[in-house]
Backbone as ProteinMPNN parsed JSONL, in Angstrom:
{"seq_chain_A": "MINRELNDTAVKMIVMSLNNLKTDIQYKKDLITVNSVQFPK", "coords_chain_A": {"N_chain_A": [[0.837, -1.203, 0.0], [1.867, 1.258, 0.875], [3.963, 1.444, -0.96], [2.509, 1.683, -3.308], [1.345, 4.206, -2.965], [3.626, 5.797, -2.906], [4.533, 5.375, -5.5], [2.429, 6.515, -6.959], [2.715, 9.173, -6.193], [5.253, 9.738, -7.203], [4.791, 9.41, -9.925], [2.938, 11.451, -10.365], [4.554, 13.658, -9.819], [6.442, 13.435, -11.859], [4.814, 13.736, -14.112], [3.924, 16.348, -13.678], [6.357, 17.709, -13.87], [6.981, 17.217, -16.553], [4.862, 18.547, -17.782], [5.428, 21.161, -16.996], [7.824, 21.51, -18.323], [6.993, 21.308, -20.977], [5.371, 23.581, -21.118], [7.289, 25.522, -20.664], [8.953, 25.182, -22.904], [7.147, 25.81, -24.95], [6.665, 28.463, -24.295], [9.209, 29.594, -24.672], [9.453, 29.144, -27.41], [7.405, 30.781, -28.356], [8.437, 33.244, -27.562], [10.729, 33.366, -29.153], [9.531, 33.423, -31.646], [8.159, 35.855, -31.495], [10.335, 37.596, -31.195], [11.579, 37.187, -33.661], [9.724, 38.217, -35.379], [9.638, 40.886, -34.614], [12.283, 41.665, -34.982], [13.384, 41.133, -37.81], [15.771, 39.081, -39.389]], "CA_chain_A": [[0.0, 0.0, 0.0], [2.756, 2.426, 0.925], [4.643, 1.474, -2.255], [1.561, 2.185, -4.304], [1.211, 5.651, -2.768], [4.887, 6.402, -3.335], [4.554, 5.338, -6.958], [1.48, 7.517, -7.447], [3.318, 10.491, -5.974], [6.358, 9.882, -8.153], [4.215, 9.59, -11.265], [2.366, 12.808, -10.417], [5.652, 14.621, -9.888], [7.027, 13.348, -13.202], [3.863, 14.338, -15.046], [3.968, 17.796, -13.463], [7.626, 18.192, -14.425], [6.865, 17.192, -18.014], [3.953, 19.622, -18.174], [6.155, 22.412, -16.832], [8.816, 21.555, -19.387], [6.263, 21.605, -22.209], [4.96, 24.98, -21.04], [8.515, 26.296, -20.79], [9.386, 25.106, -24.303], [6.176, 26.569, -25.73], [6.9, 29.863, -23.969], [10.436, 30.011, -25.364], [9.157, 29.167, -28.846], [6.625, 31.995, -28.597], [9.357, 34.373, -27.431], [11.583, 33.375, -30.342], [8.677, 33.863, -32.752], [7.928, 37.289, -31.312], [11.588, 38.281, -31.481], [11.839, 37.104, -35.091], [8.795, 39.12, -36.063], [10.035, 42.259, -34.304], [13.604, 41.951, -35.533], [13.692, 40.197, -38.89], [17.223, 39.055, -39.666]], "C_chain_A": [[0.876, 1.258, 0.0], [3.487, 2.573, -0.409], [3.76, 2.084, -3.31], [1.448, 3.706, -4.196], [2.477, 6.372, -3.23], [4.95, 6.47, -4.852], [3.626, 6.396, -7.541], [2.081, 8.913, -7.328], [4.423, 10.746, -6.986], [5.82, 10.15, -9.555], [3.647, 10.998, -11.398], [3.466, 13.845, -10.569], [6.277, 14.631, -11.281], [6.117, 14.017, -14.222], [3.885, 15.858, -14.915], [5.23, 18.396, -14.068], [7.544, 18.262, -15.948], [5.958, 18.315, -18.494], [4.646, 20.97, -18.073], [7.161, 22.594, -17.961], [8.145, 21.928, -20.708], [5.874, 23.078, -22.245], [6.169, 25.88, -21.284], [8.975, 26.334, -22.248], [8.449, 25.936, -25.179], [6.419, 28.064, -25.542], [8.134, 30.386, -24.706], [10.212, 30.088, -26.869], [8.403, 30.442, -29.193], [7.528, 33.215, -28.534], [10.22, 34.496, -28.681], [10.778, 33.882, -31.535], [8.467, 35.368, -32.678], [9.182, 38.071, -31.674], [11.886, 38.29, -32.981], [10.958, 38.078, -35.848], [9.239, 40.572, -35.841], [11.364, 42.628, -34.961], [13.933, 40.956, -36.638], [15.179, 40.254, -39.224], [17.443, 38.964, -41.17]], "O_chain_A": [[0.651, 2.19, -0.771], [3.62, 3.679, -0.931], [4.205, 2.905, -4.112], [1.455, 4.41, -5.207], [2.407, 7.425, -3.864], [5.36, 7.48, -5.425], [3.982, 7.09, -8.494], [1.97, 9.73, -8.242], [4.519, 11.832, -7.557], [6.331, 11.007, -10.276], [3.846, 11.661, -12.416], [3.338, 14.792, -11.344], [6.601, 15.69, -11.818], [6.575, 14.767, -15.084], [3.867, 16.573, -15.918], [5.187, 19.452, -14.699], [7.98, 19.239, -16.557], [6.248, 18.963, -19.499], [4.485, 21.825, -18.943], [7.329, 23.694, -18.487], [8.657, 22.754, -21.464], [6.026, 23.743, -23.269], [6.087, 26.868, -22.013], [9.342, 27.391, -22.762], [8.904, 26.679, -26.049], [6.384, 28.835, -26.501], [8.112, 31.471, -25.287], [10.721, 30.994, -27.529], [8.705, 31.105, -30.185], [7.405, 34.122, -29.357], [10.419, 35.593, -29.203], [11.275, 34.673, -32.337], [8.585, 36.07, -33.683], [9.111, 39.083, -32.371], [12.386, 39.282, -33.512], [11.382, 38.688, -36.83], [9.217, 41.383, -36.767], [11.549, 43.75, -35.433], [14.698, 40.02, -36.408], [15.767, 41.331, -39.328], [18.586, 38.929, -41.626]]}, "name": "protein", "num_of_chains": 1, "seq": "MINRELNDTAVKMIVMSLNNLKTDIQYKKDLITVNSVQFPK"}
């Protein structure tokens, strides 16, 4: 039972980390897009 709870917690933490990473990547992509539009090279 304790193992199961630990596993659930670990999975939740991993999922949260992945979601944060996805958000971070999307945010950086948007920033790059904005910068490219403002300052065409």
